[in-house]
C-alpha positions, 0 to 999 in steps of 0.5 A, a space after each residue: 718431594 716428587 720431582 715430576 711436579 717441580 713445575 713451579 720453577 723447573 729446568 726447562 729448555 724451549 722448543 718449537 712445535 713438531 714437524 717431524 711429529 714422532 720419535 722412537 725411544 729406547 726404553 719400552 715399558 709396556 706392550 705394543 698396540 696398533 691404535 693410531 698411526 703405527 704401533 704405540 710404544 709406551 716409554 718413560 721420558 720427560 719434557 721441559 718447555 716454555 709457554 709464551 704468547 704470540 709476542 714471545 712473552 712468558 705465560 705463567 700459571 698455564 696448565 700443562 698436561 703430559 698423559 695423566 701428569 699435570 703441572 703449571 708453568 712458573 713466572 717465566 713460562 717454564 715447566 717440566 714433567 715426566 711420565 709414560 708416553 707414546 713414543 710415536 708422538 709424545 705430546 703436551 696439552 697446554 691450557 690457560 684462561 684467556 687463551 685457546 688451548 694447544 697441543 705440542 709434540 716433541 722428540 726425546 730419547 728414553 731417560 732424556 728430556 724433550 724440548 718444546 716451545 708452545 705459543 698460545 693464541 689469545 682469545 679474541 673478543 667472543 661473538 654470541 648467538 642464540 642456539 635456537 636461531 643459529 647464525 653466522 659468526 665471522 672468524 678473526 683473521 679470516 673466514 666464517 662459520 654458519 651454525 644451524 638453528 637448534 644445533 647445539 648440545 651441552 657436555 652431557 649431550 642434552 639439547 641446549 637452547 640458550 645463548 652461545 659464546 663463540 671463540 674462533 681464530 684463523 691460523 695462517 700456515 704460512 707465518 714463520 712461527 707456525 711450528 709453535 702455534 699448530 697443535 700437535 704437529 703435521 702427522 695424520 691418518 687418512 680416511 683410508 687408514 694411511 699414515 700421512 705427513 700434511 701440508 696445510 692450506 689454512 686452519 681454524 679453531 672454534 670453541 663453544 661455551 655458555 655465558 657461564 663457561 660450560 662447554 658446548 658442541 654442535 649436533 648439526 653440521 656447520 659450514 666453515 669458510 677459511 681463506 687460503 694464504 696467498 703463497 699457496 693459492 696457486 697450489 690449492 686443489 679444487 677439493 681438499 681433505 678436511 682434518 681435525 686434531 685428535 686431542 688424545 693422540 696429537 694426530 690429525 684425522 681426515 673427515 670430509 672435504 672442502 671446495 675452493 671458492 675463489 681464495 677460500 675453502 668451504 666445507 661442512 663439519 660435524 663437531 668443533 675443535 681444530 679443523 685443517 685443510 691439508 694435502 697428505 703424502 707418505 713419509 719416512 722416519 729421519 733421525 740424527 743428532 745436532 752438536 756444537 762441539 761438545 754442547 747441545 744448544 737449543 736449536 730449531 730444525 726446519 724442513 722445506 719441501 720442493 713446493 716451498 712449504 715448511 715446518 719445524 721441530 727441535 731436538 731433545 737435550 742430547 741433540 737427538 731428533 727423529 720423525 717424519 719427513 716427505 718420502 721419495 723427494 729431496 728437501 731443504 734441511 736447516 738448523 736455526 739458532 734462537 736468534 732465527 739465524 740459519 747456522 747449517 743448511 743442506 739438501 737431503 734425500 730422497 729417502 724411501 725408508 727409515 734413515 739415520 743421518 748421523 751427527 750434524 756438527 754446527 760450525 763454531 763460526 756460524 754465529 756468536 755462541 757463548 759457552 757458559 759454565 759454573 756451579 751452584 751452592 745452597 745456603 749450607 755451601 753444599 752443591 745444589 743438586 736439583 736446580 737450573 740456571 736461566 740466561 738473558 743478554 741485553 740483546 734479547 728481550 726474551 730469556 734463553 732456555 735454562 740449563 740444568 745442573 749436574 745432579 751429582 756436582 751442582 755444576 752446569 755448562 752449555 752454549 747459548 747464542 748471543 743475539 747482539 748483547 754486550 752483557 749476559 745475566 744469569 739467575 739460578 734456582 734451587 728447586 729443593 729449597 725453593 730459592 733463587 739467586 740474585 742476578 749475576 751479570 758479566 761481559 759477553 765473551 766466547 767463554 763465560 765462567 760464572 764461578 760458584 753462584 750462591 742460591 740463598 737470596 730469594 725465597 719462592 713464596 708459598 701462598 694462595 693465588 686467586 685468579 678472577 675471571 677478568 684475569 686479575 690476581 690476588 696473592 696471600 702468603 701462607 704462614 702455616 701448612 700442616 697435615 694433621 688428624 681430626 678426633 676420628 683419625 681422618 687426615 686433613 690439610 690445613 693452611 693459614 694465610 694472613 693479609 694485613 691491609 693496613 689501617 688496622 684491617 687484617 684477615 687470616 684465612 684458614 682453609 682445610 682440605 680432606 680426601 674422603 677416599 684416602 686414595 690419591 689416585 681416586 680422590 673425593 676432595 672437600 674443603 672448608 674455609 674460615 676467617 679471623 678478621 680485625 677491623 673491616 678488611 675485604 676478603 673472599 670466600 671460596 666455593 667449588 667442587 673441582 679440586 685437584 692435587 698437583 703435588 701431595 707431600 705428606 712429610 715436613 719439607 714436602 710440597 703440597 699444591 692444590 688447584 681449584 677451578 670453577 670457583 665462586 669467589 664471594 667478596 665480603 662484606 660487599 656481597 659481590 660474586 665472581 664465578 669461574 675463578 681459579 685458586 692455587 694453593 702452594 705450600 711446604 708442609 711444616 
């Protein structure tokens, strides 16, 4: 099994989106280049993380991209990916139907996993206008966009004259969880080529689509209005630079400006993604390590400038952090636990050059920390060597970030903070065997030993998951998954899935896939679906040209995951059709 793709159940550890914006790794794997802010040093590293909505609820089956690698969040919103990264600003991109896409930066050393937490914003009800006439669209949360007539093009650059669906949102940079909502981080490159750390006075995100979901863009300038938060209105300059996010690098790029009109900035933009009103200033690289005794608990680092504006990041799994902070000024440096409590605070700076502040030790008395330990064993009473443990307390509705097991011994240890609970519950996962344990609950104490936990209770089911455009899902368990050859020697995957609908009505799906190039790096997939029915069941045909292999095992016991997008799901025998569906097929080869 390729562990890069253990994203269905993973060993994630949550984190907030990037303030420091960058970290330098130890292991250089390719040459330096000079594109983007500063040299690009490519390194081998990984990231584990948690994707939630704005309320903190986990978001399952979100697409997560790390460079060329792609994974999905599991039912708890966790993911894990590894790849070759730009150490100046490693980023993940997260997408999920019904939400605005987002980017998140993280810190990590070579050979360590960075930690990142991404909060996705739900798409508000869309506005619609005619491309020929243009018009004005109000932005939920504040502001508006004025579109020019005949100012839209499709993805190929051709003029578009139909209906335009507008999804827009305003992001208030003064809200406490801005670190997990802002895409990328707060580092950018000015129009003059200078590297900058940014202070935001408001940002908007606009997505343009056809009614069928195809992407659109503008080819005439649009006027954008966005409000300035009350806490920074007195500091707002008369004219401010506009910045847009470069989704390929995670950096903001300066393009144009906006003027202050009352309590709002108004500016003209030539394309749409995220747009941000920011003041830029010089920065230096600050690094260090956060420790709690011998442990490295999940914490958030917050830097607050003298003007009262702040942003956040998180250390990697070893406690290491590195990135940009304002140059030549003092700032407040704070460490926050998962309950949001400040457990360390100091005024640092001013610094004029790269600085390592060494190890910061969190006082053990700073909060009610719980040290946890134990070991996992599989069905054969052998150590689980590829797994993790996840924790909850009855004082915190959201799960704490998981702790991975030692790959040699199957043991685990770590520290979590207690947000007021009296009981702590563990659930363990074996990623190789696709099994999870029954929950184990013990009373809270400073040191909790879970002993040996058997992970042999609950199978992680393989199956076909159909996701309809309205967000509803249908799961059909897979009964057989094989890689075989036809009479001409062509390899193909065949999956059988069976659904008993009761009353003598049942359907068996037979879904086959072939990659005509035979090259997994340059595939040309096609699929065929056949049905065997009993009685009068309801079943769905699937049609798409968009097939992606997320995991592509070839031997028995290895995992295969195929992701189908822009699927037409045809309900039989009713004859109903659902466009832009998503189908995920996950199975273990037999």
